[in-house]
N, C-alpha and C positions, 0 to 999 in steps of 0.2 A: 259727450258723445264716443270718442276712443273707449273709455271704460266700458259704456255700454255696448258696442259693438262686440269688444274682446268676450264679455260675458255671453253676447246671444251668440259668438262663433264658438264659445266653450260648450255650451246647451248644445247647441245643433251637432256637435261633433259627440258630445256624449247620447244623443237620440238615437246617431245612426251608427255610434260603434258597434251594436248588437247585429245589424244586416253588412257590416263590410267581413270581408272574407281576413281572418285573421290572419296572421305571422303565423309562421311553426316555432314552438317555443321547445325547447326541451325540458322536461320535467326532469329535475336530479331525483336520484332513488339512492340507498344505500347498497353497497355490494359486498359489505366486510363488514365485521363488528369484531376487535381485536381488544380482548377485557370490556373497556368502557369508551373505546374509541371507535368512530364509526368513522369508515372509507367512503366514501360518495361515488358516483360513478362518472361523475363530470372532474374529480381530482384524478380516476383511473384515466379518463381519456387524456387527460393532459401528463401524464406520465407516459402513457402509450406512444403519445406526439413525440416526445423528448425520446425515447426509445428509440422512436422509428427513423429521426434525425441520425443519431448514432450510428444506427445499423446499417442505413442509407451512405454514410458519411466513409463507412468501413467494408463498405461494398458486399456486405452481406444479405439476400436476398430474404425477404422478409415471408413469415409463415402466414398463414391463413389468417385472419382477422380475429376471429373467438379463438384460436388457441395463442397469440401474442398478446391479445387481452387476460386469459389466462394465467399466463406465465409472466407478465405485469404484476397481476392482481398479487401471485402468489412471493414476487420480491418485494410489494409494498406491505403485506403484511408482516413477513419476515422481518422487514425492515421497520415496522410499527412495534412489532416484540422489543425489537434491542432498542431501541430509541425508548419506549417506555419505562424498561428496565434501567436505561443509564439516567433516566429523569429521577427514578426512585431511588439511585443509589449517589445524586448528588455531580453527576458528570453536564457542566454546560459549557457552553461555548457564547460568549458574548458579544455585542456586537462589536466593541473596538478590537475583539482577539479578531473575531470573521473579516472586518475592514481591512485589518492587514493583511490577512491571507487574500483576498480580493486583490489586494496593492501588487500582493509577489506573482498572483497568477497574470495580472495584468503585465508588471515587468516581465515575465517570463516568455510573455506574447508582445514585445519590443511597444508597450502603449501604456496611456496611461487609463485612469479607472474608468473617467468618461468616455474615451474612446473605446476600452472595452466594452462598456454598455451598450455604447451607438452599433459595434459590430454584431454583440448578442444579437442586436435588435434586426439587424439587415438578415439574420439568418432565423427570425421569425422565435426568437428563442425569448421568452419574460425574466429580464432582468433579477426581481424579486426572486420568481420561483426558481431560477440558477442559484440565487444568493442560500435560499434553504436546504436546496438540495447541498451545496459546500458544507452548510453548520453540521445538518444530517450526516455526510461522510466522516465528518470531524470526529463528530460526537462517538458514532458504532466505533471508528478507528480507535480512540482513546478506550472504549470500553472495550473491545480489543484486547489490548495491549496492557488492559489491568486483568482480564480474566483469564484470558490465554496466555501472548506471547511471551510476559515477563515471568511465565510459570512454566514456560520450557525450558529444559535442562539438555546436555547433550555430554556425554561423556566421554573419555579419552577411549575407554572399550568400542565405542561404537564410531570414533572418527579410526582408528586403527583398524577394525573390520572393515570398511568402506574403504581405506586406503588399500589393504590386501586385494579386498575385491575388483576394483578399480585395475591396480596391479596386473592381476590373475587377466581380467577382460581385454588389456591393454587399453584401457577407455578412458582414464585418465585426463587426457587432453581434449574430451570430445565435450560437445553441447548441444543438445537435441531443440528445436522447436517443436512443439506438439499441441495438438488441441485434443477435448475429450468429450465422452457424452458421458453422464451418470445416472442411473435410476436406481434410487437408495431405498433401501429393504429397511423399513421401520422395525422399530422396537417389538419385540414379541408378536414376529408377522408370523401369519398360520401358512402352510405349505401352499395352500392356494392363491395367497396374494404374493408369494416368492414367485411361485407359476405364471400367474398375470405379468408380472414385472418382467421377467425372465421374457415371454410372449412379445412385449412391449418392444425390451431391447433387439429380437430377432427381428421385427418387423423395423425398428430404425435400420438396424445392418442392412436389411433385405432391399432400404430405399436407398441406401449408401453406394449397394453393390449395381446398383441397376443406373446409377450415375447422377444421383441426387446429390446436390451441394450439401458436403457436410456440416456447413455451419448454418445454414438453413433447418438441416433436420436436427442440429445441437441446439439451437433455438425454439425449438417446437417440442422437442423430445425431454431434453437434460434438464435435471433437477440442481443440476452444479449452481454456483452462484455466480458463472463466468457463462452461461448460457445464454444471451441475449448479448454477450460477444462471440459468439459462433461458435463458444468451448474453448477459445484460444487460452493457453497459459502460458506464452511467449516460450524465449530461449531460457533453458535449463539444463544446469551440469546434469552431470548422470545421478551424483549424492543426491538430488533434490527430486529423483523422479521414485515412485515407489518399486522397490525389487521386482512386483508383479508385472505392473507396465514395462519397468526396462527390457526384462527377458524379451517382451513381444519386439517394442521398440529396435531392440538392436537386430532385428529379424526383419524388418522394412527396409523399402528403399522410400526415398522422399517421394510425397504425395500418395503413399500406399496407407491402408486403414487395415487395424487387429481386426479378427474375429471378436466378439462379445468374450469379455472375462468377467469372472464373477471372485467377487472378495465378500469378506464379512460386512462390507459394507454396503453392496450393492454390486450392481452389473455395470461394464465401463466397456466404451469402444475408443479405442486411441487412435490419429493418424499421426503421423509424422509426417509434418509439412517441409524440414529441412534438417539438415546436421553438418556442423561444422568443427576446423579445428580450434584448441585453445593455443592460444603462444605457448611453449613450454618451457622454454627457457626467459628469465626474468634479472636481469644485472641491473642492481640500482647504485648508487655513489652513497656510501654509508661514512655517516662522522660520528667519531667516536668523541665526547663532548661530557664536560662537568659543567655546574651551574651552581650558584649561591641566590637563593630568593628571599627578597621581604617584600612580606605581605601586607596592601593596605586593608585596614580595616575600619570597623567605626570606632576603635581605640589609636589605629595608628592612621594619621592622617598621609596622604599621599607625599606632601611636604616631610614629614618626616621619615618618611618610608626612603625616599631619595636621599634626604641626609645620612643615614645610616648606610644605606649600597656605598656612598660615596666615600666615607670614613673607613668602610672596608676595601674600599678601592686604592686608599690611600696605605693601608697597610699592607696591601700587596705589591705595591711600587717597594716599599721599605725592606720587600724580601719575606713577607710572612707567606709560608705555602697557601695554596689555594687550598688543599684538602682541609688543614685544619679550619682554614676562615669559615667553609662550610657545613662542620661538623660544628663549630659555634654559635654560628650567626644564620645559619639557613633555612629557612621555613617551609621544606619541601620532606617529601619522604627521602629521597637520596639524601640526608644531611647525614645520617649514621654512614655512607658509603663514601663520606669525604664529597659529596654531589654530585659522585659516579652515574648518569646517565645513561649510559653502555653506549651500544650501536643505535642510530637513529638514523631509520629512513626520511626520505623524503615526505613532506605532508603529516610527520608525527607530531609534529612540534606547531604552536600557532604562528601566525606569518609572520611575524615581528619578531619572533626569536630567529625561526628559520633564515631571515633575511640578513640578521644581525650574523647568527655563525655560518652563514655561507661568505662572508666577506674575510674572514678570520685564516690565517694560515696555521698548522700546527706547533702548539705550546704558544699563542696568542692569546690574551686576556680583553675580552670587549669593553668599550664605554660601559655605563650604565643602560639598561633596557630596558624599557616600560612596556609591557603585555598588563592583560586581562585581571591576571594575577598578580601583580606587582613591581617590582623593579628587581632585575637579575645581572649578574655579569656572569659572563659565560668563556668558558676556555676549550679552546678545540684542542684535543691529545692528538689524534691521526685521524686519516681519512681513509676509506679503500672501496672498490669495486665489488660489489659482493654478488652472487646468483641466492636469490633468493626464493626461486621457484620450489623449494619446499616445503619454505615457511607459509608463503602463499598458497601452497596447495591444501596444508593443512587447514589454515584458516579459511578456506574457501569449501572447504569440505565441510566445516564446524558450521558456516554460516547456509550450508545449502540442507544438510541434515536438520537443524533448528528450524529453516523455513518450512521444512518439508513436514515437521511433525508439529508447527505451528497453523500450517493450514490445514493437513487433518482435523487439529486438537478444533479447530473453530469450528468447521463443519459440525463434527458429532454436538460439543457446546449449544452452538445458533440452534441445530433442529431439537436438544432439551428445552432450550430454553423454550421454543414453539410448543413445544408439546404439553409443558407446564403451562401455557398461556392457555384462557380461552377464546377461540376462534372460531368464528362463523362466517361461511361464504353464503352470500346472497347474490353470487352475480349471475346465476341462471332462472331467478325469480324475474322473470320478463313481464 
């Protein structure tokens, strides 16, 4: 009886279905094609939701819906181009690696993975989507490292020129927090295209001058990868700011915006959010030390390495010179110098080595110390407090120039990959 009733009810429902008012159904459609990969409208909507959450969290006013959709689609297209290139060239992030990364992210937020997943859910974020976004970010980061960052070089001449420039401008201890808007000039652009971009840049500048929110204008107009973060580039030393920008930034007060700047890459508008002085003098406690290292390998077990370092320790107790033992037994590059490591700053060595070294008095030799490299004997020669400002300045300038060149090269390289790919935008095909 129950089975007959169920069939009768089902038949009635099927017969009545055409006469009932249908619930609205969103029909998915293709909004872009990247090579052979289609991007659907539902995928785009999910990314728009994700970007909108991030912008709201950063208190960046959202641009108009159609503008935001176009900006997000452009980001998704560029991302797909790079992901496909990474896949074709063998870059992968497997589930085990991804799970470890998610564990670290959760730990950084003082949560377990289940707690972190629950927190994302409360914020309306799908964990599986978040997981794949992290995977994609890591893949693209590895692709960038291989294709761009690892190929960037900084010459001593570049460092010297930057140091002279900063000394002349007395800006060596200055950092700037800036945001920018970029309208890129395509390769082989016609004069008409360049004029159109200039008009667009002037329009963006006019909106800002009339009081529009810079971050919102950046999200609406900018073609830079950071457009949907309001164009914010964060804090940067002067060495990491292109000279063309720096000339304008130095003239601005906090909160002021530059006029439109033209470069070979396009049209820019720069905002100085804030500036600050860096600490000019850095004094650290340095240690001049020597060491002897016996490495553990597939051939030399940990026990064998420890026994050998203990025999060396006995030789030292019997009066052997530390430098002679280092030349004879140490498996470190410092062996030819009698184990001399020079002056060591805090943080230069692994924690186990540094902790043991810090307990020694000048002239004293440590007991055997185990690190990830093997077994060590450490001897402290002397200690001093040293102003390392000049060394740190030079290193920071090297890093700043390298980061600036990497950023610029990546934008150019990514655009070249986009130009080589087959891309068809169908978002306007309503």
